[in-house]
C-alpha positions in Angstrom: 43.1 10.7 -24.8 45.8 8.8 -23.8 43.6 7.0 -20.9 40.9 6.3 -23.6 43.5 4.5 -25.8 44.7 2.6 -22.7 41.3 1.1 -22.0 40.9 0.2 -25.6 44.2 -1.6 -25.5 43.3 -3.3 -22.3 39.8 -4.6 -23.8 41.6 -5.8 -26.9 44.1 -7.9 -24.9 41.2 -9.4 -22.8 39.4 -10.2 -25.9 42.6 -11.9 -27.4 43.1 -13.7 -24.1 39.7 -15.3 -24.2 39.8 -15.9 -27.8 43.3 -17.9 -27.4 41.6 -19.8 -24.2 38.4 -20.5 -26.2 40.6 -22.1 -29.0 42.9 -24.1 -26.6 39.6 -25.5 -25.1 38.3 -26.5 -28.4 41.6 -27.7 -29.6 42.3 -30.0 -26.6 39.0 -31.0 -25.9 38.3 -34.6 -26.9 35.7 -35.4 -29.6 34.8 -38.5 -27.8 31.6 -38.8 -25.3 32.9 -37.0 -22.2 31.2 -38.3 -18.9 31.4 -36.5 -15.5 31.3 -39.1 -12.7 30.7 -36.6 -10.2 27.8 -35.2 -11.9 26.5 -38.3 -13.4 25.9 -36.8 -16.8 27.5 -36.8 -20.3 29.3 -33.4 -20.9 28.5 -31.2 -23.9 31.0 -31.8 -26.7 31.9 -29.0 -29.3 29.0 -28.7 -31.7 29.3 -29.3 -35.5 28.9 -26.0 -37.4 26.1 -25.4 -39.8 24.4 -22.3 -41.2 21.0 -23.5 -40.2 22.3 -24.1 -36.7 24.2 -21.0 -36.6 21.3 -18.6 -37.7 18.5 -20.4 -35.8 20.7 -20.0 -32.6 21.1 -23.7 -31.6 25.0 -23.4 -32.6 25.3 -20.7 -30.1 23.6 -22.4 -27.2 25.4 -25.7 -27.7 28.7 -24.0 -28.1 28.2 -22.0 -24.7 27.3 -25.2 -23.0 30.4 -26.7 -24.4 32.4 -24.0 -23.1 31.0 -24.3 -19.6 31.5 -28.0 -19.5 35.2 -27.6 -20.5 36.4 -24.5 -18.4 39.6 -25.5 -16.4 38.7 -25.7 -12.7 35.1 -26.0 -13.1 34.3 -28.7 -10.7 36.2 -26.3 -8.2 34.0 -23.3 -9.1 30.8 -25.1 -9.1 31.5 -26.3 -5.3 32.3 -22.8 -4.3 29.1 -21.5 -6.0 27.1 -24.4 -4.6 28.5 -23.7 -0.9 27.6 -20.0 -1.1 24.0 -20.6 -2.3 23.3 -23.4 0.2 24.4 -20.9 3.1 22.1 -18.3 1.7 19.0 -20.3 0.5 18.5 -23.5 2.4 17.4 -22.0 5.8 14.3 -19.9 6.2 13.4 -17.6 9.3 11.3 -20.5 10.7 14.5 -22.9 10.4 16.8 -20.3 11.9 14.2 -19.7 14.6 14.2 -23.3 15.8 18.2 -23.4 15.4 18.8 -20.4 17.5 16.5 -20.6 20.4 15.5 -22.7 23.1 12.8 -25.5 22.5 10.5 -23.3 24.6 10.7 -20.5 22.2 10.6 -22.6 19.1 7.5 -24.3 20.2 5.8 -20.7 20.8 7.0 -19.8 17.5 5.3 -22.9 15.8 1.8 -22.0 16.8 -0.6 -21.9 20.1 1.5 -24.0 22.7 1.0 -24.6 26.3 4.1 -26.1 27.4 7.4 -27.0 26.2 10.8 -27.7 27.8 14.2 -26.1 27.3 16.6 -27.4 24.8 19.8 -28.3 26.9 20.8 -32.1 26.4 21.7 -32.8 29.9 20.2 -35.4 32.2 20.0 -32.4 35.1 17.5 -30.4 33.1 15.6 -33.4 32.0 15.3 -34.6 36.0 14.0 -31.0 36.9 10.9 -31.2 34.6 8.1 -30.5 36.7 5.4 -33.4 36.8 2.7 -30.8 37.9 3.4 -28.7 34.6 3.4 -32.1 32.4 -0.1 -33.0 34.0 -1.4 -29.6 33.5 -0.2 -29.7 29.9 -1.8 -33.2 29.1 -5.1 -32.0 30.6 -4.9 -29.0 28.4 -4.5 -31.1 25.3 -7.3 -33.6 26.2 -9.7 -30.6 27.0 -9.4 -29.3 23.3 -8.9 -32.5 21.6 -5.5 -31.5 20.3 -2.2 -33.5 20.2 1.3 -33.5 21.9 5.0 -34.5 21.1 6.7 -35.7 24.3 9.9 -37.4 25.3 9.1 -40.7 27.4 10.8 -41.2 30.7 12.0 -44.4 32.4 10.2 -43.5 35.6 7.1 -43.4 33.6 6.5 -39.8 33.1 7.1 -37.6 30.0 8.3 -34.3 29.0 6.0 -32.4 26.6 7.9 -30.6 23.8 5.3 -29.3 21.5 1.2 -29.3 21.8 -0.9 -28.9 18.8 -4.4 -27.2 19.1 -7.6 -29.0 17.6 -7.8 -25.9 15.5 -4.3 -26.3 13.8 -4.7 -29.8 13.2 -8.3 -29.3 11.6 -6.9 -26.6 9.1 -3.9 -28.8 8.6 -6.3 -31.6 7.6 -8.2 -29.6 5.5 -5.0 -28.5 3.6 -4.0 -31.9 3.1 -7.4 -32.8 1.5 -6.9 -30.0 -0.8 -4.2 -31.7 -2.2 -6.3 -35.2 -2.5 -8.7 -33.2 -4.7 -6.0 -32.8 -7.3 -5.0 -36.3 -8.0 -7.0 -39.3 -9.5 -9.1 -41.5 -7.6 -6.6 -44.2 -7.3 -3.8 -41.8 -6.0 -2.8 -41.3 -2.6 -1.2 -38.7 -0.4 1.7 -40.0 2.0 2.7 -37.7 4.7 5.0 -37.5 7.7 6.8 -34.7 9.8 10.3 -35.3 11.1 11.7 -33.8 14.4 14.8 -31.8 14.6 18.2 -33.3 15.5 18.1 -31.1 18.7 15.4 -33.0 20.1 16.5 -36.4 18.8 19.9 -35.9 20.6 18.2 -34.9 23.8 16.4 -38.4 23.6 19.5 -40.4 22.7 22.1 -38.4 24.7 20.0 -39.0 28.0 19.6 -42.8 28.0 19.2 -42.8 31.9 16.1 -40.6 31.7 14.4 -41.1 28.5 13.6 -44.3 26.8 11.5 -43.1 23.7 9.5 -40.4 22.2 5.9 -40.2 21.0 3.5 -38.0 19.1 -0.3 -38.4 18.5 -0.8 -35.5 16.0 -0.1 -38.1 12.9 -2.9 -40.1 14.5 -5.3 -37.1 14.8 -4.4 -36.2 11.4 -5.1 -39.8 10.1 -8.4 -39.4 11.6 -9.3 -36.1 10.2 -8.5 -36.9 6.7 -9.9 -39.5 4.1 -8.6 -43.1 3.6 -6.5 -41.7 0.5 -4.3 -40.0 3.0 -1.7 -42.1 4.6 0.2 -40.8 7.5 3.4 -42.1 8.8 4.7 -41.5 12.4 8.5 -41.0 12.0 9.1 -41.1 15.4 7.7 -44.4 15.9 9.6 -45.6 12.8 13.0 -44.3 14.0 12.9 -45.0 17.7 14.0 -48.7 17.8 16.8 -47.8 15.4 17.9 -44.9 17.6 17.7 -46.9 20.7 19.9 -49.6 18.7 22.6 -46.9 18.4 22.1 -46.1 14.7 22.5 -42.8 13.3 19.4 -41.2 12.4 20.4 -37.3 12.3 23.4 -35.2 11.5 25.4 -33.7 14.4 26.4 -30.6 12.5 23.4 -29.8 10.6 19.5 -29.4 11.2 19.0 -32.4 9.2 18.4 -36.1 9.5 20.8 -38.7 8.2 19.9 -40.6 4.8 19.6 -43.7 6.8 16.7 -42.2 8.6 15.0 -41.2 5.4 15.4 -44.7 4.1 13.7 -46.2 7.0 10.4 -44.1 6.6 10.6 -44.4 2.6 10.8 -48.2 3.4 7.3 -47.9 5.4 5.7 -46.1 2.8 6.6 -48.1 -0.1 5.4 -51.5 1.8 2.1 -49.7 2.4 1.5 -49.7 -1.1 2.2 -53.3 -1.6 5.7 -53.0 -3.1 9.1 -54.0 -2.2 11.7 -51.2 -0.9 14.9 -51.4 -2.9 17.7 -52.6 -0.6 19.8 -50.0 0.7 22.8 -51.9 -0.2 21.7 -52.4 -4.0 22.7 -48.8 -4.6 26.3 -47.6 -5.1 27.0 -44.4 -3.1 29.8 -41.7 -3.0 30.3 -41.0 0.8 31.5 -37.3 1.5 32.4 -35.8 4.6 32.3 -32.0 5.3 35.6 -30.6 5.4 35.9 -29.8 9.0 33.6 -32.4 10.5 34.3 -36.1 9.9 31.5 -37.4 12.2 28.9 -36.7 9.8 28.6 -38.2 6.2 26.4 -37.8 3.0 25.9 -41.0 1.2 24.9 -39.8 -2.3 23.6 -42.9 -4.3 24.2 -43.2 -8.1 20.6 -44.2 -9.7 19.8 -47.6 -11.0 18.8 -46.2 -14.4 19.7 -43.0 -16.2 18.0 -40.0 -14.9 17.7 -36.4 -15.8 17.1 -33.5 -13.6 15.4 -30.1 -14.9 15.0 -26.9 -13.2 11.6 -25.6 -14.6 10.3 -22.0 -14.8 7.6 -20.0 -16.5 5.5 -23.4 -16.7 7.6 -25.2 -19.1 11.0 -23.6 -19.6 13.7 -26.3 -18.5 17.4 -26.1 -17.5 19.2 -29.5 -16.9 21.3 -30.0 -13.7 23.0 -33.1 -12.7 20.9 -35.4 -10.7 23.2 -35.2 -7.5 25.9 -33.0 -6.5 28.7 -35.6 -6.0 31.1 -33.1 -5.1 29.5 -31.5 -2.1 29.0 -32.8 1.4 25.9 -31.2 2.7 22.1 -32.0 2.4 21.8 -29.9 -0.7 23.8 -32.3 -2.6 20.8 -34.8 -2.7 19.0 -33.9 -6.1 20.9 -30.9 -6.6 19.3 -28.9 -3.7 16.0 -27.0 -3.8 15.7 -26.0 -7.3 13.3 -23.3 -7.6 10.7 -22.6 -8.3 10.0 -26.3 -9.5 12.0 -29.2 -10.6 11.4 -32.5 -12.3 13.3 -35.6 -12.4 13.0 -38.2 -15.2 13.7 -41.3 -13.6 14.6 -43.8 -16.5 12.1 -46.2 -15.1 8.8 -46.8 -17.0 6.0 -47.5 -14.4 3.3 -45.4 -15.8 3.0 -43.1 -12.7 4.0 -39.8 -11.7 4.6 -38.4 -8.1 4.7 -34.8 -6.5 6.8 -34.0 -3.5 6.0 -31.1 -1.2 8.6 -30.5 1.5 11.5 -28.5 3.0 15.2 -29.7 2.7 14.2 -32.7 4.7 12.5 -34.4 1.6 15.8 -34.1 -0.3 17.5 -37.5 0.8 14.0 -39.0 1.2 13.1 -38.5 -2.3 16.1 -40.1 -3.9 14.8 -43.6 -3.2 11.4 -42.8 -4.9 13.0 -43.0 -8.3 12.4 -46.6 -9.4 8.7 -46.2 -8.7 7.7 -43.4 -10.8 8.3 -42.1 -14.4 8.7 -38.5 -13.0 9.2 -36.8 -9.9 8.3 -33.2 -9.3 9.2 -30.8 -6.6 8.3 -27.5 -5.2 9.1 -25.6 -2.0 6.0 -23.5 -0.8 7.9 -21.8 2.0 7.0 -18.1 2.0 10.3 -16.6 1.1 11.3 -19.4 -1.4 8.4 -19.8 -3.4 7.9 -17.4 -6.5 4.6 -17.8 -8.2 5.4 -15.3 -10.9 8.6 -17.3 -11.7 6.6 -20.5 -11.9 4.0 -18.7 -14.3 1.0 -20.4 -12.9 -0.3 -22.2 -9.7 1.0 -25.2 -8.1 -2.4 -26.9 -8.6 -2.2 -26.1 -12.4 1.3 -27.4 -12.8 0.3 -30.7 -11.1 -2.6 -31.2 -13.5 -0.2 -30.5 -16.6 2.2 -33.2 -15.4 -0.4 -35.7 -14.5 0.4 -36.3 -11.0 -0.5 -39.7 -9.5 0.7 -39.8 -5.9 1.8 -36.8 -3.5 4.5 -37.1 -0.7 4.5 -34.4 2.0 7.7 -34.6 3.9 8.5 -31.6 6.2 10.4 -30.9 9.5 8.5 -30.0 12.5 9.7 -26.5 11.8 7.1 -26.5 9.0 4.7 -28.7 10.3 1.1 -28.5 11.8 2.2 -25.4 14.1 3.7 -23.6 11.1 2.8 -20.6 9.0 4.3 -22.8 6.1 1.6 -25.7 6.5 -1.3 -23.6 7.7 -1.1 -20.5 5.3 1.4 -20.7 2.6 0.9 -24.1 1.6 -2.8 -23.4 0.5 -2.2 -20.1 -0.6 0.5 -21.4 -3.2 -1.4 -24.3 -4.1 -4.1 -22.3 -5.8 
């Protein structure tokens, strides 16, 4: 009996403490409009009480949002939560395989491969590549009308990193065409695949051995798809900037730098007869990871007020900040991969809406699309991240409901032509 009374007294003290804290928050919180610069949004003020709102539930919902926006130490709590979430959610099994193995094993994991070289970034390993092996690999690719991704040597040779079978190229092209069928006749699909930093640094860290990189799988896809599909070779776009010493990829993350994303975006926008917004026209908050100062995350502030919503069960929305300005990782862009769907209302009035498919490589890229569309819609079709039941319908149906005009497909090579993501998950989750 005494123990039961002790639990009751403890519960009462907790109730009193929380009531006092809530009262203090209400008392000391300003009635003026409160703006969070880190989150780029207006915070919820204490709602005005009314019987209609109280019995209708609106008052309770607004008051809950007010308390959430007013908790002391809120930014630190959000930062810790976001860090833990990113560690768990951002990498898939395919990402981890590419990160934790040699290039040879990664290439084998990606699909049907013939030859690939190992992933140490030394000139010795590059010089030891077998020219006979390269020649055989090239013959294999030509015989099956496939494609290859290779590092170009200064001596005229090359090191094959990945090969792509004719079958995988055709299946990928068919999957891209399925997206074309979901947009109006004046709509386009813009596609690129971005290599991992481990390959980029092998290229740039061995300047006496390598003078460039190239891949003809983008050219092949362009040939296999209709003229409403515009394929962009990110290797060709980024190569001159890398040779000039610009940083296109991050050192302590398997992501590209926002500068690299900007160059690819610029090419896509120019192809539409539009002018890319100058990089310098935006204001940025530059964050560095706590332990590594070499990488930087330049988080732009939008040119017009924008709103970011997580969407589930077709039309249930929850608003998030556009950017996570406190964070210093790739998930800070567009507040990470919100699942199963998220929508950004851009604040511009162009009369068009875009759909973006991709892994986390699309996040920094997509921030530059804001001025060109009324709405941007995102989903992540990777197997262990997509939840059709939570979405409430198919991706195709969501595209129709949101009147999508253009589609952007921006994946890393880990989820490209040779991957289960692009060959199977993508078409499976589309319908």
